C-alpha positions, 0 to 999 in steps of 0.5 A, a space after each residue: 500500499 502507498 500513500 500519495 500526497 499532492 500540494 501547491 503553494 497557497 493550498 492545503 496538501 491532499 493525501 490519498 492513503 491506502 493506494 494499492 499499485 498492482 504489477 504493471 498498473 498505472 493508477 490515476 488519482 484525482 485531487 482537489 486542492 483547497 485554499 489554505 496553508 501548506 501545513 494543513 493536510 486533507 485526507 481523501 477517503 474515496 476508493 481508488 477508481 476501478 476505471 482504467 483510464 491510463 492505457 489501452 492494454 487488455 488483461 487482468 490483475 489478480 491481487 494477493 487475496 485472490 492468488 491465496 484464496 482461489 482454488 487452484 489445481 496444484 496451487 499453480 498461480 499461472 492458472 489464474 490467467 485462464 480466468 481472463 476474457 479471451 483466454 482458452 484452454 486448448 487441451 484440458 488439464 489433468 490432475 497432479 503433475 499433468 496440470 501445467 497451466 498452458 493456455 491460448 490468449 486471444 488466438 495466439 499459440 500457447 508457446 507464445 506466452 511470456 512468463 516473467 517473475 519480478 520483471 525477469 525472464 522465467 521462460 523454459 527454453 527447453 527444446 520440448 518442455 521436457 520439464 512439463 511446463 513453459 516456465 522455470 520456477 513456480 513460487 507457491 501462491 503464499 509467496 505471490 504478492 500480485 499477478 497480472 496477465 496482459 493479453 493485448 496491446 501491452 506496453 513497448 516495454 514488453 517483447 520476446 513473444 506474441 502472446 500473453 505476458 504473465 508478470 508475477 511479483 514475489 512478496 517482500 518483508 515488512 517491519 513486522 514479522 509475519 508468516 504462514 504455515 500450510 498443508 493441502 491434501 487432494 486424494 481419490 476419494 473426491 475423484 470419479 472412477 476412470 471409465 476403463 478401470 474397475 476402481 478409482 486410480 490411486 491419487 494422493 497429493 500433499 502440499 505443505 510448507 511455510 513462509 515468513 517475512 520481516 525486518 533483518 535484525 541482528 541483536 546489538 549489531 544491526 536493526 533493519 527496520 525501515 531498511 532491510 527486509 527478508 522474505 522466504 518460503 519453502 514448499 514440499 509436494 508429494 504425489 502418488 497417482 495411479 496411471 490408468 492403462 487400457 492396452 492390448 496384450 496377447 490373449 491367454 489362449 494364444 499364450 497357452 498354445 505356445 503362440 501357434 493357435 490364433 483362431 481367436 483373432 477370427 472369433 474376436 472379430 465377428 462379421 468383419 471380412 477382408 478382401 477380395 484378393 486377386 484370386 477373388 478370395 475374401 476372408 474373415 478378419 484376423 486370418 493369418 497368411 503364410 509369407 512363404 506362399 507369396 507369389 506372382 499372378 497374372 490377370 486372366 491366367 490360372 494360378 497353378 497353386 489354387 487353380 483359380 483364374 486371377 482377376 488382376 496382376 500382382 501378388 497373392 498368398 495363402 492362409 494358414 489352415 485353422 489359423 494355426 502356425 506350425 510350431 517348427 516355423 516359430 522364432 523362439 526369440 519372438 516367443 521370448 519377447 511375447 512372454 514379457 507381456 502380462 496375462 490379460 485382465 479381460 477377455 477379447 483381443 482388443 484392450 484386454 489389459 487394464 492396470 493403474 501403476 503408481 506414479 511417484 513424484 516429489 517437489 521441494 522448492 524455496 524462494 528467498 528475497 532480500 530488500 534494502 533501502 540505502 536511501 530514499 533514492 536507492 533501493 535494491 532487492 535480490 531473489 533466488 528461487 529453487 525447485 527440485 522435482 524428480 518423479 517416476 512414471 511407470 509404463 504399462 508393463 513391469 520388467 524389460 517389457 515396459 511399453 511406456 511412452 515418451 513421458 514415462 520413466 525416471 525424470 529429474 528436473 532442477 530449476 533455479 531462477 536468480 535476479 537482482 534489481 537496483 532502482 535509483 531516483 535522480 529526482 522525483 521525475 527521473 528514475 532508473 531501474 537496472 536488473 540482472 537475472 539468470 534462469 537455469 533448468 536441468 531436466 532428464 528422462 531415463 527409460 527403465 533399465 537405462 543404466 543396465 548395459 549388460 546387453 539386454 537385447 542380446 538375451 532376446 536374440 537382437 544384436 547391434 544395439 550399442 551398449 553405452 551409458 544411458 542406453 540400456 533396455 530393449 529397443 522398441 518392438 512395435 507389433 500392430 494391435 499390441 502395446 509396444 514392448 521396450 521403451 519409447 523413442 527419444 529416450 534417453 533424454 537430457 536437456 539443459 537450459 540457461 537464460 542470462 538476462 540484463 535490462 535497463 529501464 529509464 523513466 522520465 516524467 515531463 509535464 503531461 508525458 511519462 517517457 520510459 525507455 530501455 534495452 534488454 539482452 538475453 543469452 540463451 543456452 540449451 544443450 540436449 541429448 535426445 537421440 531418436 532411436 539409440 536402441 533402435 526400433 523394429 516394426 511388425 505391422 502384418 503387411 507380410 501375413 495378410 492379403 497383399 495390398 489389403 493388410 490386417 493389423 491384427 496379424 502383426 504378431 504372426 509376422 513377428 513369430 514366423 522365421 523367413 524361409 524358403 518359398 513353399 509354392 512354385 515361383 514363390 518368393 524365398 526368405 519372405 517376411 521379417 521386419 517391415 520397418 527399422 529405425 536407429 540413430 547414434 547418440 550425440 549431444 548438441 550445445 546450442 546458444 543464441 542471443 536476443 536484443 530488445 530496445 524500446 521507447 514508450 510515451 504515456 501522454 496525458 493530452 487532456 484530463 479526459 484523454 491519454 495517448 500511449 505511444 511506443 516503439 520496440 525493436 527485437 532481434 532474435 539471433 539464429 541458433 549456433 552450436 557451440 562446437 559447430 556441430 550442426 548442418 542445415 538442409 535448404 531444399 530449394 527447387 527439387 533437383 536443383 539449388 538444394 544445399 546442405 550447409 555445414 560450418 566451415 570450421 567442421 570441414 574436416 568432419 568425415 563424410 561417407 561416399 566416394 567411388 568405394 561407397 556408392 551409398 555414402 552420403 556425398 555419393 547420394 547427395 550428388 546423385 540427388 542434386 544436393 550441393 554440400 557447402 561449407 559456410 562461413 556463417 556458423 549459424 547457417 542462417 540469417 535473422 531478420 533485423 527489421 523487427 520494428 513493433 509500434 504500439 498505439 493506444 488511447 483512453 478517453 474518459 467520456 464521463 466520470 463513469 464511462 471510458 472508451 479505450 482502443 489500441 493497436 500493436 505489433 508483437 514479434 515472437 521469435 522464441 516459440 518452442 518447436 520441439 527437438 526437430 528440426 534441430 540442426 545439431 541433429 543432422 549428419 554427420 554429427 547426429 543421424 538417424 535411419 528410417 528404413 521401410 518397405 512400402 511394398 507388401 510383396 517385397 521383403 526389406 533388404 539391407 543395402 548389404 543384401 541381408 534380410 531385415 529380421 529380428 536376428 539380424 537386429 541392427 548389425 547391417 546399419 553402421 553408425 560410423 559417420 565415415 562409413 555410414 550408409 546414407 540411404 534413408 538418412 533424415 535431412 533437417 532444415 530451417 529457412 535460411 533467411 528467417 522472417 520473424 513471426 509477428 502478431 498484430 493485436 487490436 481492440 476496442 473496449 468500453 468500461 462503465 462504473 456501475 458503482 464505486 465497487 462494480 464495473 462492466 466492460 464490453 468490447 472487441 479484441 482481434 489479432 492477425 498473425 503472420 510468418 508463423 513457423 510451420 513444417 511444410 516438409 522438404 522431401 515431399 512430392 510436389 505434384 499430383 500424380 495420376 492414380 496408379 503411379 508409384 508415388 515413391 518414384 516422384 520423391 524430390 530427393 529419393 535416396 533420403 528420408 521422405 519425412 525429413 522435417 523443415 521449418 519455414 515461417 509461412 503460416 498465419 492466423 486470424 482471431 476475432 472476439 467479442 467479450 464482456 467482463 464484470 468485476 465487483 471489487 472486494 467489499 463487505 466480504 464479496 468479490 466477483 470476476 466474470 466474463 464471457 468471450 465469443 471468438 473464432 480463430 482460423 489458422 494455417 499453423 496449428 500448435 507446433 508441439 501438439 499438431 501442425 498443418 494438415 489438409 487435402 491439398 499438400 502445402 508444397 504443391 505448386 498452385 496450392 501452398 499452405 494458404 489453401 490449408 486453412 482450418 480452425 485452430 486446435 485451441 479455437 473455442 467458440 463460447 467460454 464463460 469464466 466466474 471466480 470470486 470470494 464470499 466471506 460467510 457472515 458468521 463471527 465477530 462483526 458479522 451478521 450472525 454471531 457478531 458478539 462472539 469472541 474467543 474460542 467461539 469466534 475462532 470456530 465459527 468466524 473467518 470462514 469463506 467460500 472461494 470458487 472458480 467456474 469455467 464453461 466452454 465449448 469443445 475443441 475442433 478435431 480433424 476428420 480423416 478421409 477414407 484413403 490417401 491422396 495421390 501425393 502419397 499422404 493421408 488427408 483430412 475431410 474437406 469443409 469447402 462447399 462444392 469440393 470432394 476429396 
């Protein structure tokens, strides 16, 4: 709280006590000076007005009372941002550690938000938010003094991102020692049962801690009242949470038969058929075909095996009698793998295993803040925050089987945020503020048995998995219709991020102008170890054990079991079967860094008593990512077949590359064959940043009457820090890090390695060398980022009116919109760029056919448009009641969905000439048409001074008094989802159903 005084010669002084100035808030107070002596003071007792007359920003201030009292999931104060008008939650949050608080503000992507703590950067710049949140540290709500979210047309002081700005301040100590102690409990007794589990999943969440603040005093040495203050807090969190699984495992009958009898695959799918094949035969779903009978047939000619005339030219094979596989055809290593599955807990062949193993997590955190006043002109404060958050999230299976996803396994996360701020007043109208800060995160995720390098794969007959530190465990064994075995891709995963920041702000008040200018610098580092398939992946999708070109995923288990051998029919294909998709990568670290610069000037001009203009200009520069040791490469596709370049820093010219006359499948050989020029660049960033990121901000507030104000604003906001995940990370490119994805698109041809060996379980990964000097580059992924990088930006605008109903009630009505340009998308760099007639083999038209068709490429080609009408009602806390309510009607269309949770997609491929990404416009994943928020506090009228029991005192008042009801209510429409087509397009891709009238797909 502040006391504001005003005076002038010949007039009495006027004093306005108990003025609360929230974070990033401009408070306007009106004084009426009465004639009299300067020594006389008149105290103004009127409430601080609720009308926002100083600027045109759109947002919401949340005070200490609301931060402490409102019920928050996990006591995460960032959830309060979701109560603001124009804010939507694109993906519903879970409980416990599944609750991160992500949101979209006025149609911007969630990763475009900017988190600040005490004015210092608090953003997690990990490549994929491995720590589970978009922020570094999260003080407990008991440590937060105030919190503000600004969603549109904020001051030029803020840059870095195009979404919302969330600015929180940690409490400081006072002259009185005050503190809190707390314990919060949530458990499954209050939760509903998961639909797929017979009982409620276990859930225990305990949060406990304490906070204390006051003056720093050393008896007989130093008395810090009015000079030096401290505030500190500790919070511990303990969570035990059931993880519901509803997955598919082999049936009890299949296991009992020694994995030879699969009749239940047919009986478990009544009424389902597949076919016909080229001999006119249709079969029941689940019918297993013998790969050893695969043979060619010609239309109109008799098949010599069956005596049936072929209806077409192609390939056929025959089913096993009774769906029983002869035991002498079974691979014993495959049986050992299948024995890792637990017994089913329910009948049927789909989703027949339910379990809820327990996630265990803890978090210990603390914040310490010290403030010191050197004089009336110099103040300094510093703060350090720390969080240690280890957890273990189990997969569906115990032991080597695991079956977990990327977010499962043992995880560590240690975060620190430090800052120091000094404020110097040169005069009452000239104030300087300097701040430095450092945020650090170290987080990692390790698969079960990751530290076991005793060659677990070899125990199951799988050779070639590198036995190095952190790479223990089985490869991923993907069997269609069954839950995978082994751990997921991109594990092990270790990520480290640090952001060093320095800011300088100077404020000058001159007549009716409040000038503010400053600069900001950030050096961001992020080191990553996250190999895609360091243990490898072997896929069995049933393409070799079902009707050719029809497929039946339920037969994938048979493809795993069957040992490829000689053909059993005339003119059959020998050694047919095995693996249909193989992936493996080396293990390599990347150590990336980049710089960010921001300069701004802001003029808040009180043109007249009723009119305020906000005029600002900001310049942002987002440096390109550079690998500290030059270990990165950039693939620039250019025009397919001509102009494609593969850039490598000139400092890494001596890094070995495979190729040459003796290595026709080496990298240099295949690059030359596909028209890719290898260029050693003098630019270590392998890209150029845009330097013209000037962002004007304009706003006005006009007070039509003492109770009515109209505000309007426009601003540009550059957001160059959006998290795209690990791909395309240029440090993941060959020859530094490389991965192989070899697959066979033809179900009538086995997958053969370049050395002539058949891809089988027993060959494992022996035929894929991981030495960059000898690597077989066929199928290598080439990742790239647009060389001349255009910074994404958002143009935000609003027109709002606010009316003061009473001294404690206001209502606002208005329009908010935004237009985003040059959003980052992944259009791909090796996709087919023409529409092909039906029947042509699409693989023959890939621009760079010797390399991975799924190679990722980032380009700033996306856009979005958001329009919203909103109404907001606020009742300031008075007589035990506060209310905040708002309604938003909005729509957001985009060609660039959230980078981490979905991307572009539509019927017409974005890289086709004449079509492009702009024809692929759709509703954003976070589009919510109608949304209502209500929150507030109601103190029950019980106890001393209240309506009932107002004379009670002592223990009686302690029992019945002080009770309050706090509530949060959100009602919103559902989110959009994509509707798939029945078949792929002639570009070789899948498709989404069209919503364009008059068009069909």
